[in-house]
N, C-alpha and C positions, 0 to 999 in steps of 0.2 A: 548534676539529679537528669536522669532522664527521660525527657518528657511524656505525658500521658498518652496525651496526640498521638507519636507516634504510637502508643505497644495500645493503645486501641484495635480489636482486631478489625478486622478490615468487609463488608460478605464480598463474598466468592475470590477474595484477596485468597495466592495460591505460595509465593513465600513475605516472610516480616523477614526484617534484618535490621533490628532498632540503632538507633544511634547510642551511642556507645556514651560518657560522662568524660572523657577528657578531652588535655585540649591538641588533637590532635585533629587537621584538616578535613572534614567532611565534604561528602554532594551527597543527598537524599534528593532517590530517585522512584516518582509513580511511575516506573512500566507496563504496558498491558501489553505489551509482545510476551512470546506466550513459547518460549524454547529456554526450559533448566540450561541448555549452555549459553547461553548468555555470561553467568561467572566464570569464561575467558575474558570476555571485555572488563568487571570489570577486577579481573584478577589482574588484565593486562594496564587501565591507567595504576589501580595500583603501583609497580610494578614500576610504571611510568615515573611517577610521582611523586612518590609519599601519602596521598592522600587519599584517604577510605569513601568504600561507594557503601551509602548500608541500601534498595530495592523494597521498594512493596512494590508487590507481580500483583496482576489481577484483570477482567474484564478494565472494559478501557468504558463500560459509561458505569463502570460507579468509584471505577479510576476518580473519575470526568465531573461527578457526582459532590463526594471528599476530597477534592484539588477547590471547588467553588464553597461547600459549606465553608471548610476551616477559615475564609476568606484570607485576609491579614494573620494569621497564629499559623498558616500552615507553611512545617518542614519542608515541601515539597522547594527542590530545587529544578529539579527537572524530569517533564513528564513523557514519553514516547508512546509514539501510536504506530497503528499503520493502513494509516490509509488518508489522502488529504479535505476524503469528505469529515474528519473524524479531524482537524487537526483546523478545520476550522472551526467548528465547535466549539471549540474549548478556545480562539479568537472569539467568536464572533462573547458569549461568556466570558470575555476582557480575564482571561484565564495566564496570559501574560508576556513577555517585553519583548521590546527588539532586544537582539542578540551583541550586537554593535562589535565583532569580528569579523577586522579586516579579514582573517586567515577562512575564512567561513566563506565568505564573500567571493573569494581567488579562489577557491574549491571548488568547489558546488555551480553548478552551472547553473546562472537566473532564474529559467524557468521549474527547478526543483527548489528552488524556496520561494518561499511567502514575499509580494510585495511588497511590500511594510516589513520585514528580518522577524517573522510576527514566526518565525520556525523554520529546520535546514527539511529537506530528505537523507534520508542520510545511504534509502534502499530502492530501488527503478527496479517496478513489473510493468509487461506491454501486455496492451490488453490486442491479444489474438483471434488468428479466427484458426480453429485446432478444425484439420479435416483426413474423408474415409480415402483412405490411401488403396481401396480400391475401384472406388466412386466417384469418386471424383479429380479431377487434374491441379494444379497449381491455377495454371497458366487465366486456370477461371474463376478464377480469387484475382480480388481487381480492390474495391472499395466494402467500407463499411459501407455505405449507400446506396452501394449494386444492392446486400443481403433484397431487399426492399423487391431487388426484381420482381417476375410470378415465375422465374427459373427454375430459384427456391421455394416452392409452393413447399409443406412438409417434409422439410431437408431441415429445417432450421433450431440449434438448441439453445435454451438460456435457461438461467438462474432466476430466481426472482427479480423485475424491473423495479424492487426497496432495495436491492440491497443498493450497498451506499459502492462497493466497482459499478459498479450498473451505473443510477447512479449522476455518476460523474464522466460515464461513455457522452449521456444523453446527454449534460452538461456544457460537456466540447459541443455539442452535435448546433446545441442551440448559440454557443457560443460564434459557433463557425458559419452557425450557416441561416441566424436566424429564425425563430419560435415557431412562426410555417411552414417551414417547411420541414424542421425536426418534428411535425407534426404527424405532417401529412410522411417524411419516412416511412414512424416507427405504428402507422399502423399498415404501409405495409408490411412493416415487417414483423408483425405481429402475428401476418394473415396467414406468413410461409411459417410457420412455425408446426417442428415436428410433433407435440403433445408442451400440452398448460408448463410455463416454467415450475420444477421444484425441484428439491435440493443445492445443491455449490454446483463451481467452474471442474473438481472431482466429477461430477454425477452426471455433469456432460457428455467432456473424451471419454467416458465409462458407457456413455449410450452412443457416442456415436461407435467406439467400435464396435459395440455388438448392431449395432443396423439398424438402432431408436431410431438417430437421423442422419445425416453426411459431416453436417456443420456444425462448431461448437465456438458461440464468447467466451472465451480466460484469459482469466491472469495463464501468462505465462508460466511461472515455476508451478502452479499448477501440475502441469508435462512433463516442468523438471525432474521433481520428486516423485512419478511414474517412472519417468527413465531412471534415474541412480535407487527406486524403492533395491529392498533385499527382497521379495517377494515374489516368485513370476511372474503371478498371477497380475501383479501391476506390471512389471517390464512385456505383456503378453497386450496388453491393455497399449501403451507408450509404443509396439512396433505396430502399428497400425492403422497411424495416423500421423498428419505428417499437419507440423505449423507452419501457417500464417501473415505475414508481417503487409496487416492495410494500407490503404491510402501510401504506396511512397512514392507516386509518383506528385502527387501534388501538399496535404500538409501534414502526412509522417505519419503513425502507425497515436496512438495512445497510450499512453503513460504514467504513471500513480505509481507515490513514491509510500515509505514507514518515513517517521520522521522523526526529527525530537523542538518541542519548545524550553523555553528559561521559564519556566515560574513567575507569575509577575511578582508575587512576598520573599523572593527565589532567601535565605535565610543566608547563603554560600556563593551569594551572584559569581564572585571571580570564580573559585575554584566551580563552577556551572558551564562558566567557558569554559576554563579546564578541558574540562571534558568531554563535551560538544565536538570541540575542535580536533581533541581526543577523538572523537566517531563518525569525522570524514578521514585522517589519517590511514591511507596507505595502511599498513594493520587492522588497523580496524575495520576497512574498506572490506577489505578481503574474505574474512571471518562474517559481516553482515549479507554479504551475497552468499558464501559458501550453503552457508546451513543452512538456507531459503529455499536456494536456485537460483540468483533473481540475478535485478545488473546494481555491479557500486552508482553509486552518484556522486563517490569520486571521477572521472572519465582519465584522468592515468591511472588507473584499476585493470587489466579485463577483467573481465567478466569468470568463470570457473570454463573446467573441461564441458559439461558440459552446457547448457547455457551458448561458452563460445560455438559449439558443431551448428547451431543455425546460423551463423552467421550475423553481421552487420543489421542493421536497421537504419532508414531515416528516424530521426525524437516527432512527437509533433512536440513542438516548440510552446503553444502554451500552456502559460504560468499554470502554475498544479490551481494553485490558490483562485481565480482565478474563474477556471472551475468547478471546483467546487464551493463559489460565492450561489451558481446555478440550482443549487442541489433543489429547492426549494420549488422554482420553474422545473424541475424537474418533475419530479413527482407529482407538479400539478397536470404533465402532461401525459408520461408512462399512461395518470391516475383516464387521464382522454381518446388516447388512444386502445386502450382495451390493453397494453399490457401490466396481464395477471402479478 
């Protein structure tokens, strides 16, 4: 009999595949990624294992709320989302359980996995500096911290401080440098903004190309999207900017992850673990990285051509779960320093 819970509509969901009533093995996925092409992943897994994948796709918050409200009655086996901060919220709400896969632990570097085995990263994005090629020389750039120096006054672009990517970055600063030093940095950084924060990362890159500012903080894949776009105007923007990986002489460039957790009440636990193990396999990692111009979380899988062209870089190996736990402190700090 088809589960009535599974068939109930989800606000904001864009796809819903109901559980079938057959005896076939199944795994049920709540997916907050926004790529219709993810069907390739589920097809690949089904072909490899014979396990049917049922997917509810939607925005992170409604899916998380659904998972929480369903409690022990939830049909969800795994939850996929796009940021360590959002994964942290799920952990805080007690919605995951340890994955318990030796294969995952052997495959994915420790800093890209939850330090209590509650989730694992699937793909990696670097929080980089994008600069105007005609106004900034790469040797002028060094660290995130240096962006608070007076020479950058009126030259920096960024999105809102409350964006989850920026909170993760600031959380990593607090963990690495302490609250007071991070607050001092933030005050200097805010003084150097070219305009009040607005828009997303793509908007910051576009504004650099247009001369609104000279440098921007952005996730690396937003530049990758512009480079790989079929639109001439996007390619024109990409040609005017360069990418710089900060802090290569010390802790490394901050990285974030998209990731997957095993639902606490997963009714098909064994099948769910098999799916997670498939998602860290070379086949799935190649897809996960290429579809959004990200880095594979599995270091044995090389990045795609666009991303590889940027060269290699040193990652900050601070565990993503550690800086995600600093999100509340980071939110308090950015409010104190006036970063809107």
